[in-house]
MISEKOL-614168 format. One line per 4 residues: their letters; for each residue x, y, z of C-alpha. Coordinates in Angstrom, 1 decimal, always signed. Layout:
N
A	X Y Z; ... $
***
This chain:
547
MTFD	+0.0 +0.0 +0.0; +1.2 +3.5 -0.7; -0.2 +7.0 -0.2; -3.7 +7.7 -1.7 $
KRKV	-3.3 +8.8 -5.3; -6.8 +10.2 -5.4; -5.9 +13.1 -3.2; -5.5 +16.7 -4.3 $
VYQI	-3.3 +19.2 -2.5; -4.0 +22.9 -2.0; -1.1 +25.3 -1.3; -1.5 +28.2 +1.1 $
YPKS	+1.0 +31.0 +1.4; +0.0 +31.8 +5.1; +1.1 +35.4 +5.0; -1.5 +36.2 +2.2 $
YKDT	-4.5 +33.9 +2.9; -6.6 +35.5 +5.6; -5.8 +38.0 +8.4; -7.9 +37.8 +11.5 $
TGNG	-6.0 +40.4 +13.7; -6.0 +43.4 +11.4; -2.1 +43.6 +11.3; -2.1 +43.0 +7.5 $
IGDL	-0.5 +39.5 +7.7; -2.4 +36.3 +7.2; -2.5 +33.9 +10.2; -3.4 +30.4 +11.3 $
QGII	-6.7 +31.5 +12.7; -7.5 +32.9 +9.2; -6.8 +29.4 +7.7; -9.1 +27.8 +10.3 $
EKIP	-11.8 +30.2 +9.3; -11.5 +29.1 +5.7; -11.4 +25.4 +6.2; -15.1 +25.0 +5.3 $
YLAQ	-14.3 +26.8 +2.0; -11.5 +24.4 +1.3; -13.8 +21.5 +2.1; -16.4 +22.9 -0.4 $
LGVD	-13.7 +22.9 -3.1; -13.0 +19.3 -2.2; -9.3 +19.2 -1.5; -7.8 +16.6 +0.8 $
MVWL	-4.6 +18.2 +2.0; -3.3 +21.7 +2.6; +0.4 +22.5 +2.1; +1.5 +25.5 +4.1 $
NPFY	+4.6 +27.5 +3.3; +6.9 +27.9 +6.4; +5.3 +29.6 +9.4; +8.2 +28.9 +11.8 $
PSPQ	+10.3 +31.6 +13.7; +12.5 +33.2 +11.1; +14.3 +36.5 +10.4; +12.4 +36.4 +7.1 $
HDNG	+15.4 +37.1 +4.8; +13.9 +34.5 +2.4; +10.2 +34.5 +3.2; +10.5 +32.1 +6.1 $
YDIS	+12.7 +29.6 +4.3; +15.5 +30.8 +6.7; +14.3 +29.0 +9.8; +15.6 +29.9 +13.3 $
NYTA	+13.5 +27.3 +15.2; +12.1 +24.2 +13.5; +9.6 +23.3 +16.2; +7.7 +26.5 +17.0 $
VNPL	+5.2 +28.9 +15.4; +6.3 +32.4 +14.4; +4.1 +34.8 +16.6; +3.3 +36.6 +13.4 $
FGNM	+1.1 +33.7 +12.5; -0.2 +32.7 +15.9; +0.9 +30.0 +18.4; +1.1 +26.3 +18.8 $
ADFE	-2.4 +26.1 +20.2; -3.7 +27.7 +17.0; -1.7 +25.1 +15.0; -3.2 +22.3 +17.0 $
EMVK	-6.7 +23.7 +16.6; -6.1 +24.0 +12.8; -5.2 +20.3 +12.6; -8.2 +19.3 +14.7 $
VGKE	-10.7 +21.4 +12.7; -9.1 +20.2 +9.4; -9.7 +16.6 +10.4; -13.3 +17.3 +11.2 $
YGID	-13.6 +18.4 +7.5; -11.5 +15.6 +6.1; -8.5 +17.9 +5.4; -5.0 +17.1 +6.5 $
FMLD	-1.9 +19.4 +6.6; +1.4 +19.2 +4.7; +4.3 +21.2 +6.2; +7.3 +22.7 +4.4 $
MVLN	+10.5 +21.2 +5.7; +13.6 +23.2 +5.0; +16.3 +20.7 +5.8; +19.1 +21.7 +3.5 $
HCST	+20.0 +24.9 +5.4; +19.0 +26.8 +8.5; +19.1 +30.5 +9.4; +22.4 +31.8 +10.7 $
EHEW	+20.3 +32.9 +13.7; +19.5 +29.3 +14.6; +21.1 +28.3 +17.8; +23.2 +25.6 +16.0 $
FQKA	+24.9 +28.2 +13.9; +25.2 +30.6 +16.8; +26.9 +27.9 +19.0; +29.2 +27.1 +16.1 $
LAGD	+30.1 +30.8 +15.8; +30.8 +30.9 +19.5; +33.5 +28.2 +19.0; +31.5 +25.0 +19.9 $
KYYQ	+33.3 +22.3 +17.9; +30.3 +19.9 +18.0; +28.1 +22.4 +16.3; +30.8 +23.6 +13.9 $
DFFF	+30.6 +20.2 +12.3; +26.9 +20.8 +11.6; +28.0 +23.1 +8.8; +30.5 +23.2 +5.9 $
LRDE	+33.5 +25.2 +7.1; +36.6 +25.7 +4.9; +39.8 +27.7 +4.9; +39.4 +28.3 +1.2 $
PTDW	+36.1 +28.8 -0.7; +35.4 +26.9 -3.9; +34.3 +28.6 -7.0; +30.6 +27.6 -6.5 $
LSKF	+28.0 +30.3 -7.0; +25.1 +30.9 -4.7; +21.7 +30.5 -6.4; +20.9 +34.0 -5.1 $
GGNA	+24.1 +35.5 -6.8; +27.7 +35.9 -5.7; +30.0 +33.3 -4.2; +28.4 +30.4 -2.3 $
WAPF	+30.8 +30.9 +0.7; +30.8 +33.7 +3.3; +33.3 +34.5 +6.1; +32.5 +32.5 +9.2 $
GKTG	+32.7 +35.3 +11.8; +36.3 +36.4 +12.5; +37.7 +32.8 +12.4; +39.3 +33.2 +8.9 $
KYYL	+37.1 +30.3 +7.7; +34.2 +30.3 +5.3; +30.8 +28.6 +5.5; +28.7 +27.3 +2.6 $
HLYD	+25.4 +28.9 +1.7; +23.9 +27.7 -1.6; +21.1 +30.2 -1.1; +21.0 +33.4 +0.9 $
VTQA	+24.0 +34.4 +2.9; +21.8 +34.0 +6.1; +21.0 +30.4 +5.1; +23.9 +28.1 +6.2 $
DLNW	+23.9 +24.7 +4.5; +23.7 +21.8 +6.9; +26.2 +18.9 +6.8; +24.1 +15.8 +6.3 $
RNPH	+27.3 +13.6 +6.4; +27.3 +14.3 +10.1; +25.0 +11.7 +11.8; +24.2 +14.2 +14.6 $
VREE	+22.7 +16.6 +12.0; +20.6 +13.8 +10.5; +19.4 +12.8 +14.0; +18.3 +16.4 +14.8 $
LFKV	+16.5 +16.8 +11.5; +14.7 +13.5 +11.9; +13.6 +14.7 +15.4; +12.1 +17.7 +13.7 $
VNFW	+10.0 +15.6 +11.3; +8.9 +13.3 +14.1; +7.9 +16.3 +16.3; +5.4 +17.4 +13.6 $
LGKG	+4.2 +13.9 +13.0; +3.4 +13.8 +16.7; +1.2 +17.0 +16.1; -1.0 +15.1 +13.6 $
VKGF	+0.7 +16.3 +10.4; +0.0 +14.0 +7.4; +2.3 +15.4 +4.7; +5.7 +16.9 +4.2 $
RFDV	+7.1 +19.0 +1.3; +10.9 +18.9 +1.5; +12.5 +22.1 +0.2; +15.4 +21.7 -2.4 $
INVI	+16.0 +18.2 -0.9; +18.1 +17.0 -3.8; +21.0 +19.3 -2.9; +21.5 +17.9 +0.6 $
GKDE	+24.2 +15.4 -0.6; +27.3 +17.3 -1.2; +30.5 +15.5 -2.3; +32.7 +14.3 +0.5 $
ILEN	+35.6 +16.5 -0.7; +34.3 +19.9 -1.9; +36.3 +21.0 -5.0; +36.1 +23.7 -7.6 $
CPEN	+33.5 +22.9 -10.2; +33.4 +25.7 -12.9; +30.7 +23.8 -14.8; +27.2 +25.3 -14.3 $
DGKP	+28.1 +27.4 -11.2; +29.2 +24.3 -9.3; +25.7 +22.6 -9.5; +27.1 +19.2 -10.6 $
AYTD	+29.1 +18.9 -7.3; +25.9 +19.0 -5.1; +22.8 +18.3 -7.2; +21.2 +14.8 -7.4 $
RPIV	+24.4 +13.1 -6.0; +23.9 +9.3 -5.4; +24.2 +9.8 -1.6; +20.9 +11.8 -1.6 $
HEYL	+19.1 +8.6 -2.2; +20.7 +7.1 +0.9; +19.8 +10.1 +3.0; +16.1 +10.0 +1.8 $
HMLN	+15.9 +6.3 +2.6; +17.2 +7.0 +6.1; +14.8 +9.9 +6.5; +11.9 +7.6 +5.4 $
EETF	+13.0 +4.8 +7.7; +13.4 +7.0 +10.8; +10.3 +9.2 +10.4; +7.3 +9.1 +8.1 $
GTDE	+8.0 +5.6 +6.6; +6.3 +4.0 +9.6; +2.9 +5.3 +8.4; +2.2 +4.5 +4.7 $
TIMT	-0.6 +7.1 +4.5; +1.8 +10.0 +4.9; +2.3 +11.9 +1.7; +5.8 +13.3 +0.9 $
VGEM	+7.0 +15.5 -1.9; +10.5 +16.6 -2.8; +11.2 +19.9 -4.4; +13.9 +19.0 -6.9 $
SATN	+16.3 +21.7 -8.0; +17.6 +21.3 -11.6; +16.8 +17.6 -11.6; +16.3 +14.9 -14.2 $
IENC	+13.8 +12.1 -14.9; +16.2 +9.3 -14.0; +16.6 +10.6 -10.5; +13.0 +11.5 -10.0 $
ILYT	+12.1 +7.9 -10.9; +14.5 +6.7 -8.2; +13.2 +9.3 -5.6; +9.6 +8.2 -6.1 $
APER	+9.5 +4.5 -7.0; +7.5 +2.9 -4.1; +9.9 +0.0 -3.7; +12.8 +2.3 -2.9 $
HELS	+11.1 +3.8 +0.2; +12.3 +7.4 -0.4; +9.5 +9.9 -1.2; +5.9 +9.7 -2.6 $
MAFN	+6.5 +12.2 -5.4; +8.7 +14.9 -6.8; +8.3 +18.5 -8.1; +10.3 +19.6 -11.1 $
FHHL	+10.1 +23.0 -12.7; +11.3 +22.5 -16.3; +7.8 +23.3 -17.7; +7.8 +26.7 -16.1 $
KVDY	+10.9 +27.8 -17.9; +9.3 +27.6 -21.4; +8.8 +31.3 -21.5; +12.4 +32.1 -20.6 $
ENGK	+14.6 +33.6 -23.4; +17.7 +31.4 -23.6; +16.9 +30.0 -20.1; +17.0 +33.4 -18.5 $
KWTL	+14.1 +34.3 -16.2; +14.1 +38.1 -16.5; +13.2 +38.2 -20.2; +9.9 +38.6 -22.1 $
KNFD	+9.0 +35.8 -24.5; +5.9 +33.9 -25.6; +5.8 +30.4 -24.2; +7.2 +27.7 -26.4 $
FEEL	+4.4 +25.2 -26.8; +6.5 +22.6 -28.5; +8.9 +22.5 -25.6; +6.0 +22.5 -23.0 $
KRLF	+4.4 +19.5 -24.8; +7.7 +17.7 -25.2; +8.4 +18.1 -21.4; +4.9 +17.0 -20.4 $
HTWG	+5.0 +13.9 -22.7; +8.6 +12.9 -21.8; +8.1 +13.2 -18.0; +4.6 +11.7 -18.2 $
KEMS	+5.6 +8.7 -20.2; +8.9 +7.9 -18.4; +7.5 +8.3 -14.9; +4.5 +6.1 -16.0 $
DHNG	+6.7 +3.4 -17.6; +9.1 +3.2 -14.6; +6.5 +3.6 -11.8; +7.7 +7.1 -10.6 $
WSAL	+5.2 +9.7 -9.5; +5.1 +13.4 -10.1; +3.6 +16.4 -8.3; +1.7 +18.3 -11.0 $
FWNN	+1.2 +22.1 -10.8; +1.0 +25.3 -12.8; +1.3 +27.8 -9.9; +3.1 +28.4 -6.6 $
HDQP	+4.5 +31.1 -4.4; +7.5 +31.6 -6.6; +5.8 +31.8 -10.0; +3.7 +34.5 -11.7 $
HALN	+0.1 +33.2 -12.4; +0.0 +30.6 -15.2; -3.1 +32.4 -16.6; -0.9 +35.4 -17.5 $
RFVD	+1.8 +33.2 -19.0; -0.1 +30.7 -21.1; -3.5 +32.2 -21.9; -5.1 +35.2 -23.6 $
VKNF	-6.4 +36.3 -20.2; -8.2 +39.4 -21.4; -10.6 +37.4 -23.6; -10.6 +33.8 -22.4 $
RNEG	-9.8 +33.8 -18.6; -12.5 +31.2 -17.8; -11.8 +28.9 -20.7; -8.0 +29.2 -20.2 $
ATML	-8.2 +28.6 -16.5; -10.3 +25.4 -16.9; -8.2 +24.1 -19.7; -5.0 +24.5 -17.7 $
AASI	-6.7 +22.7 -14.8; -7.9 +19.8 -16.9; -4.5 +19.4 -18.5; -2.9 +18.4 -15.2 $
HLSR	-5.8 +17.1 -13.0; -6.6 +14.5 -15.6; -3.0 +13.5 -16.0; -0.9 +11.0 -14.1 $
GTPY	+0.4 +12.4 -10.8; -0.9 +14.3 -7.8; -2.3 +17.8 -8.7; -1.5 +20.8 -6.6 $
IYMG	-3.8 +23.9 -6.6; -2.2 +27.2 -5.5; -4.5 +29.5 -3.5; -6.6 +31.7 -5.8 $
EEIG	-6.1 +29.5 -8.8; -9.5 +27.9 -8.3; -11.2 +31.3 -8.9; -8.9 +32.4 -11.8 $
MIDP	-6.8 +34.9 -9.9; -4.3 +36.8 -12.2; -1.2 +38.9 -11.7; -1.9 +42.1 -9.7 $
GYDS	-1.3 +44.7 -12.4; +0.9 +46.9 -10.2; +1.8 +50.4 -11.5; +5.2 +51.0 -9.9 $
MEDY	+8.2 +49.3 -8.3; +7.0 +50.8 -5.0; +4.1 +48.2 -5.0; +6.5 +45.3 -4.8 $
ADVE	+8.1 +43.7 -1.7; +10.2 +40.9 -3.0; +14.0 +41.4 -2.8; +14.6 +39.3 -5.9 $
SFNA	+12.4 +41.7 -7.9; +14.3 +44.8 -6.8; +17.7 +43.1 -7.5; +16.4 +42.1 -11.0 $
YKML	+15.2 +45.6 -11.7; +18.6 +47.0 -10.8; +20.3 +44.4 -13.0; +18.0 +45.2 -16.0 $
LNEG	+18.7 +48.9 -15.7; +22.4 +48.2 -15.5; +22.2 +46.1 -18.6; +20.9 +49.2 -20.4 $
KQVE	+17.2 +48.6 -20.4; +14.9 +51.6 -20.4; +12.8 +52.1 -17.2; +9.6 +51.2 -18.9 $
EAFK	+11.0 +48.0 -20.4; +12.6 +46.9 -17.1; +9.4 +47.5 -15.3; +7.4 +45.4 -17.8 $
IIQA	+9.7 +42.5 -17.2; +9.2 +42.8 -13.4; +5.5 +43.0 -13.9; +5.6 +39.7 -15.9 $
KSRD	+8.1 +37.7 -13.8; +8.0 +38.9 -10.1; +7.3 +36.3 -7.4; +5.1 +38.9 -5.8 $
NSRT	+2.5 +38.2 -8.6; +1.4 +35.1 -6.8; +2.0 +36.4 -3.2; -0.7 +39.1 -3.3 $
PMQW	-3.5 +38.6 -0.7; -6.3 +36.1 -1.5; -9.3 +37.8 -3.0; -12.3 +36.9 -0.9 $
DSSA	-14.9 +39.6 -1.8; -15.1 +43.0 -3.4; -14.9 +45.0 -0.1; -11.7 +47.0 +0.8 $
NAGF	-8.5 +44.9 +0.5; -10.5 +42.1 -1.0; -11.8 +41.0 +2.4; -8.3 +39.8 +3.3 $
TSGT	-7.6 +42.2 +6.2; -9.3 +45.1 +8.1; -5.8 +46.7 +8.3; -3.2 +47.5 +5.7 $
PWLK	-2.1 +44.4 +3.8; +1.6 +43.5 +3.9; +1.5 +43.4 +0.1; -0.9 +45.5 -2.0 $
VGKF	-4.0 +43.6 -3.2; -4.2 +42.9 -6.9; -6.2 +45.6 -8.8; -8.7 +43.1 -10.3 $
YPEI	-10.2 +41.9 -7.0; -13.6 +43.7 -7.5; -14.3 +41.4 -10.4; -12.3 +38.3 -9.4 $
NVEK	-13.0 +37.1 -5.9; -14.4 +34.1 -4.1; -17.8 +35.6 -3.4; -18.3 +36.2 -7.2 $
EIQG	-16.6 +33.1 -8.5; -17.8 +30.3 -6.1; -20.8 +29.5 -8.4; -18.8 +30.4 -11.5 $
PIFT	-17.3 +28.2 -14.2; -13.8 +28.0 -12.8; -14.5 +27.0 -9.2; -17.2 +24.5 -10.2 $
FYQK	-14.9 +23.0 -12.8; -12.2 +22.5 -10.2; -14.8 +20.8 -8.0; -15.7 +18.4 -10.8 $
LIAL	-12.0 +17.6 -11.5; -11.4 +16.8 -7.9; -14.5 +14.6 -7.6; -13.6 +12.7 -10.8 $
RKKL	-10.2 +11.8 -9.5; -11.9 +10.3 -6.4; -14.5 +8.5 -8.4; -12.5 +7.0 -11.3 $
PLIA	-9.5 +4.9 -10.5; -8.5 +5.4 -14.1; -7.6 +9.0 -13.4; -5.9 +8.4 -10.1 $
EGSY	-4.0 +5.2 -11.1; -3.9 +4.9 -14.9; -0.8 +4.9 -17.1; +0.1 +7.9 -19.3 $
KPAY	+0.7 +7.7 -23.1; +1.3 +10.8 -25.3; -1.2 +11.4 -28.1; -1.4 +13.8 -31.1 $
EDSQ	+2.3 +14.5 -30.7; +2.6 +16.3 -34.0; -0.2 +18.9 -33.2; +1.1 +22.4 -33.0 $
QVYA	-1.6 +23.6 -30.6; -3.2 +20.5 -28.9; -1.6 +18.9 -25.9; -3.2 +15.4 -25.6 $
FERQ	-2.7 +12.2 -23.8; -4.3 +8.8 -23.1; -4.8 +7.2 -19.7; -5.3 +3.5 -19.3 $
LGDE	-6.2 +1.2 -16.4; -7.1 -2.4 -17.1; -9.8 -2.3 -19.8; -10.6 +1.4 -19.4 $
KLLV	-9.1 +4.2 -21.4; -9.5 +8.0 -21.5; -8.4 +10.5 -24.1; -7.7 +14.1 -23.0 $
LNNF	-7.5 +16.9 -25.6; -6.4 +20.4 -24.6; -6.3 +23.3 -27.1; -3.6 +25.6 -25.8 $
YSDP	-4.6 +28.6 -28.1; -7.4 +31.0 -28.8; -7.7 +29.7 -32.4; -10.1 +26.9 -33.0 $
ITVD	-8.6 +23.7 -34.4; -10.1 +20.6 -36.0; -9.0 +17.1 -34.9; -9.8 +13.6 -36.0 $
VLPE	-10.8 +11.7 -32.9; -8.9 +8.4 -32.5; -11.2 +5.7 -33.9; -11.5 +3.7 -30.6 $
YQNG	-12.9 +6.8 -28.9; -15.5 +7.8 -31.6; -18.3 +5.9 -29.8; -17.0 +7.0 -26.4 $
EMLL	-18.6 +9.0 -23.6; -17.9 +12.7 -23.1; -16.6 +12.6 -19.5; -15.8 +16.3 -19.2 $
SNYG	-15.7 +19.4 -21.3; -14.9 +22.9 -20.1; -17.5 +24.3 -22.5; -20.1 +21.9 -21.1 $
DSQV	-22.0 +21.2 -24.3; -19.7 +19.0 -26.4; -20.7 +15.7 -28.0; -18.3 +13.1 -29.2 $
EAVM	-17.9 +13.0 -33.0; -15.4 +11.5 -35.4; -14.1 +14.9 -36.3; -14.2 +17.7 -33.7 $
TLRP	-13.4 +21.4 -33.7; -11.9 +22.4 -30.4; -12.9 +26.0 -29.5; -10.5 +28.5 -27.9 $
YESL	-8.8 +26.8 -24.9; -11.3 +23.9 -25.1; -10.5 +20.8 -23.0; -12.3 +17.5 -23.6 $
AILM	-12.0 +14.1 -21.9; -13.5 +11.1 -23.8; -14.0 +7.8 -22.0; -13.8 +4.8 -24.2 $
KKHE	-16.5 +2.2 -23.6; -15.0 -1.0 -22.2; -16.3 -3.2 -25.0; -14.5 -1.1 -27.6 $
LQQ	-11.2 -2.2 -26.1; -12.1 -5.8 -26.1; -13.1 -6.0 -29.8 $
***
């Protein structure tokens, strides 16, 4: 037995979901208040971004205490109440575990700085830095106090990488996971977990900023197996997902194949780079459909053929809204939102919904740099100006690519600040909230379509468990695939453009049943014209397969 593949996960960025105190910052009580709403949508599990004590240099991913609640969000009693209320509504919680690094304010690092040899071995300390680059820019090594040594930080300078080769480090981190299991947590999302296995001897690696020396190293599999064995592996219903940085299919199969006892599933991000010019984020470019389709088909087929499992998603707290990236949002927001949803919810893997996606939230349409809060956006803006871009052009790029696009407060209603807070929100509310909000959308085409998709996954084992096979691979605007389980088959067709396109339905499906259409009125025919952003799912009758 493994985790339940029928489940759907909903991601909440706590800071922006619902504020109950009027301080402009979302909190755990706000999440409790909205649990009935989440139950109405039909989701099974809620993944929360970090809410632990943190100096907040990297949005809480710089943790200074792994087993406490940041007072900004509430306290441990609030957390326990949230888990309890969730259970009453059939909703469990998945926590973000940041086990590659901790904040330099964490007591382990502070004790190491004070000269404690035991804790110094919790980190990577060297007399000479290597040539590795930090993912946030600059060298990945920083001076370790006044000792003359340097410590490794693959991310922000305030995030010191932890030395997993030290058994004491592993023991402490396993304790953290077990602490939260004891609080009734049923899922874990492991942040950048495939970079925890650094080479034993850290050497210069000029290739790709040093990534080959610490990404997807064979020892990571050993560590994940240990983590599984010592913590969540004792309960097969626990759901785990690894965020995999710059990974590949071969490793994701290994990370997620059930017989290996590592993780339930893996996130990869390749499909969200198809609108990067030459692989660079801070550029403007229409998405490359051929590349998107190729990635979906390659990952879908390989993970299916080798019994791996993917976490499927379009949106998260680090990405602009997919609607703005892949859809003519001005003219086809409803159709585009439902098509994008069908293209992953009917596929093989566990679907993740990012808060607001279920009502078709879009980028905020900010007017000036002053509206932004994200440090990465300010750094990028400076960089773009230094590269010679005009102010207007640089701002346009930030508008399209900033992480703040998805971090704006959840839009509950058309009252002031979208019903998120009675105070001043920590980040300005998107300007489209009077039209796009829960109150207006809860009976609308997007929310109700998400409800249908979630219900279908629970009802049809074919959707939860079936294999994945690419279809219509030569089409220049349709992303299509087949699912099969025993003698049942499903064909899913997604038109990724606003232009209609005519397709010949595969013969075996021509007498099939229209399982789902985001236009609601489609009939199965031998030749079908897909309307703008139309999504169809055709179920083949069992006797057709046997003939």
